[in-house]
C-alpha positions in Angstrom: 0.1 0.2 -0.2 1.2 3.4 -0.9 1.9 6.0 1.5 1.2 9.9 0.6 2.6 12.9 2.4 -0.3 15.0 3.9 0.1 18.6 4.6 -1.7 19.4 8.1 -0.4 23.4 8.5 1.1 25.9 6.8 2.1 29.1 7.9 4.4 31.3 5.5 6.3 33.6 8.2 7.9 32.2 11.6 10.8 33.3 13.8 13.8 31.2 14.9 15.8 31.9 17.9 18.9 31.0 19.9 18.4 30.1 23.4 20.0 30.0 26.2 20.7 26.7 28.4 18.0 25.8 30.8 19.2 25.9 34.3 16.3 25.2 36.4 13.1 23.2 36.0 10.6 26.1 35.9 10.6 25.9 32.3 11.6 28.4 29.3 10.6 31.7 29.1 10.6 33.8 26.1 11.4 37.0 28.0 14.9 35.4 28.3 15.4 35.4 24.3 16.6 38.1 22.2 13.1 38.7 20.5 14.2 41.8 18.8 16.5 39.8 16.5 15.5 36.1 15.5 18.3 34.2 13.8 16.4 33.0 11.1 12.5 33.7 9.3 11.3 31.8 6.7 8.3 29.3 6.2 6.8 26.4 8.6 4.9 23.0 7.3 3.7 20.4 9.4 3.5 17.1 7.3 2.2 13.6 8.0 3.2 10.0 6.4 1.3 7.3 7.7 1.4 8.1 11.4 4.6 9.9 11.5 4.5 13.8 12.0 7.3 16.2 10.8 7.6 19.9 11.4 9.8 21.6 8.8 11.3 24.8 8.8 12.1 26.1 5.0 13.0 28.8 3.0 10.2 30.9 1.7 11.2 31.6 -1.5 12.8 28.4 -2.7 11.6 25.7 -0.1 15.1 24.6 1.0 14.9 22.6 4.2 16.6 24.8 7.2 15.8 21.9 10.0 13.1 19.4 11.0 11.6 18.3 14.1 10.1 14.7 14.1 7.2 14.6 16.5 6.4 11.5 18.0 3.5 12.8 20.7 2.2 16.1 21.4 2.7 17.6 24.1 5.9 16.2 24.5 9.7 17.0 24.4 9.5 17.6 20.6 7.7 20.5 20.7 7.2 22.4 24.3 5.1 25.5 25.0 7.0 28.6 27.0 5.7 29.6 30.4 5.3 33.2 29.6 3.8 33.2 26.2 1.4 31.4 23.5 3.1 32.3 20.6 6.5 31.0 21.3 7.7 27.3 21.5 10.9 25.6 22.2 11.5 23.1 19.0 14.1 20.0 19.3 15.6 19.9 15.7 17.4 16.6 14.5 19.7 16.2 11.4 20.3 13.0 9.3 22.5 11.8 12.0 20.4 12.0 15.0 22.0 15.1 16.4 19.6 17.2 18.3 19.2 20.8 19.4 16.9 23.1 20.8 15.9 26.1 19.1 13.1 28.8 19.8 10.1 29.2 17.6 7.9 32.0 17.4 4.9 33.6 15.8 3.8 37.0 14.8 -0.1 36.4 15.8 -1.5 34.6 18.2 -3.6 32.8 15.8 -1.0 31.1 14.2 0.4 29.3 17.3 -3.6 28.3 18.1 -3.5 26.4 14.6 -0.4 24.7 15.4 -2.2 23.4 18.5 -4.8 22.1 16.7 -3.5 20.5 13.9 -1.1 18.7 15.9 -4.0 17.6 18.3 -6.0 16.4 15.6 -3.6 14.3 13.7 -2.5 12.4 17.3 -6.3 12.0 17.8 -7.0 10.3 14.9 -4.1 7.9 15.1 -5.5 6.9 18.7 -9.1 6.3 17.0 -7.4 4.2 14.4 -5.8 2.3 16.9 -9.0 1.6 18.7 -11.2 0.8 15.6 -8.0 -2.1 14.7 -8.1 -3.2 18.3 -11.9 -3.7 18.0 -11.8 -5.5 14.7 -9.1 -8.2 16.2 -10.5 -9.1 19.6 -14.0 -11.1 19.4 -16.9 -9.6 20.4 -18.8 -11.3 23.1 -22.4 -12.0 21.8 -25.3 -11.4 23.9 -27.3 -14.6 25.2 -31.1 -13.8 25.3 -32.1 -17.4 24.6 -34.7 -18.8 27.6 -33.1 -21.2 29.6 -34.0 -24.4 30.7 -37.4 -24.2 32.8 -37.1 -20.4 32.3 -40.5 -18.9 31.7 -42.0 -15.3 31.2 -45.5 -13.8 32.5 -47.7 -11.3 29.8 -50.5 -9.5 31.0 -52.7 -8.6 28.1 -56.2 -7.1 27.4 -58.2 -8.7 24.6 -60.8 -6.9 23.2 -64.0 -8.8 21.9 -65.7 -8.1 19.0 -68.5 -6.4 20.8 -66.0 -4.2 22.0 -65.8 -5.3 25.9 -62.3 -6.6 27.3 -61.8 -9.9 28.5 -59.0 -11.5 30.8 -57.1 -14.2 29.1 -56.3 -17.3 31.2 -59.3 -17.1 33.3 -62.7 -18.4 32.9 -65.6 -16.5 31.9 -68.0 -15.1 34.6 -70.4 -17.4 35.2 -74.0 -15.7 34.6 -75.9 -15.1 37.9 -79.2 -17.0 38.8 -82.2 -15.0 38.1 -85.8 -15.2 39.9 -88.6 -14.6 37.5 -91.5 -12.2 38.6 -91.4 -8.7 40.0 -89.5 -8.0 43.4 -88.4 -12.0 43.8 -92.4 -12.8 44.4 -94.1 -15.9 43.3 -96.7 -15.6 40.6 -100.4 -15.5 42.1 -102.3 -18.8 42.0 -104.8 -19.5 39.3 -108.3 -18.1 39.9 -107.2 -15.2 42.5 -108.8 -12.5 40.5 -109.6 -9.4 42.3 -106.8 -10.3 44.9 -104.4 -7.9 45.6 -100.6 -8.8 46.6 -98.9 -7.2 49.5 -95.3 -7.6 49.4 -93.4 -8.8 52.3 -91.3 -6.3 54.5 -87.5 -6.8 52.9 -85.0 -8.4 55.2 -82.7 -6.2 57.0 -79.7 -8.6 56.6 -80.5 -10.1 53.0 -80.5 -8.8 49.2 -83.9 -8.4 47.6 -82.4 -11.3 45.1 -81.8 -13.8 48.0 -85.0 -13.4 50.1 -86.8 -16.6 51.2 -90.0 -17.6 50.4 -90.9 -19.4 53.4 -94.3 -18.4 54.4 -93.4 -18.1 58.1 -91.5 -15.0 56.7 -95.2 -13.0 56.2 -95.7 -12.2 59.8 -99.1 -11.1 60.8 -100.1 -11.0 56.7 -100.0 -14.8 57.0 -102.5 -15.1 60.2 -104.9 -12.4 58.7 -106.5 -15.0 56.4 -106.2 -18.3 57.6 -109.2 -19.6 56.3 -110.1 -20.5 52.0 -110.8 -17.7 50.2 -113.7 -17.8 47.7 -113.3 -19.6 44.5 -111.1 -22.7 46.2 -108.0 -20.3 47.1 -106.7 -21.4 50.3 -103.3 -20.1 49.7 -102.4 -18.1 53.3 -99.8 -15.8 51.1 -102.6 -13.8 50.0 -105.3 -11.5 51.8 -108.5 -10.4 50.3 -109.7 -6.5 50.3 
């Protein structure tokens, strides 16, 4: 597979400074440099070939290489920000023999240094994402087992609408119809040949519902004893009173 060189950033004007050796661990300060007299002025390019990233300082007229800085990670030793300004950096340059030196690098505008930070962060973020994708492809994925285990059951409650619009409850026997008693008020129909007789209903029981009243003649109370004699027409039913 062929690998191409990608240009991540181009800035046509940057400044290079000679910096004194760092004597403390507090970091580099641009104020210690001779900012009024830069050692070199030229063009900056950041290029990538595959995962490799290189900062190149070139002549802005003919493109001749002045120095280059391989960047293996950012932030890192290869490119370090100074402690007193966002426009200046310390760059570790290397020659073809691997010899290294540190120089100061500066921009005339803060937006240029911001673009440098963004370009390098995006590059290494892309590398990290690609590594994670490759790792997921190589590692077997654990499949989710949703099958029922032996003897395992589930219960589902559902409402089933019948054709007449009513709702039924599954897995239950249909409600049995309540028994009905013919006639009104639960009374027996009058006996034959009882014309001219008027029924007087028994007083309702205080402990039983109308649908469960007893038809025992003893429940008629005084109305039963009011007419124990046989009625005209051959009616001897004690449950009827003639007026």
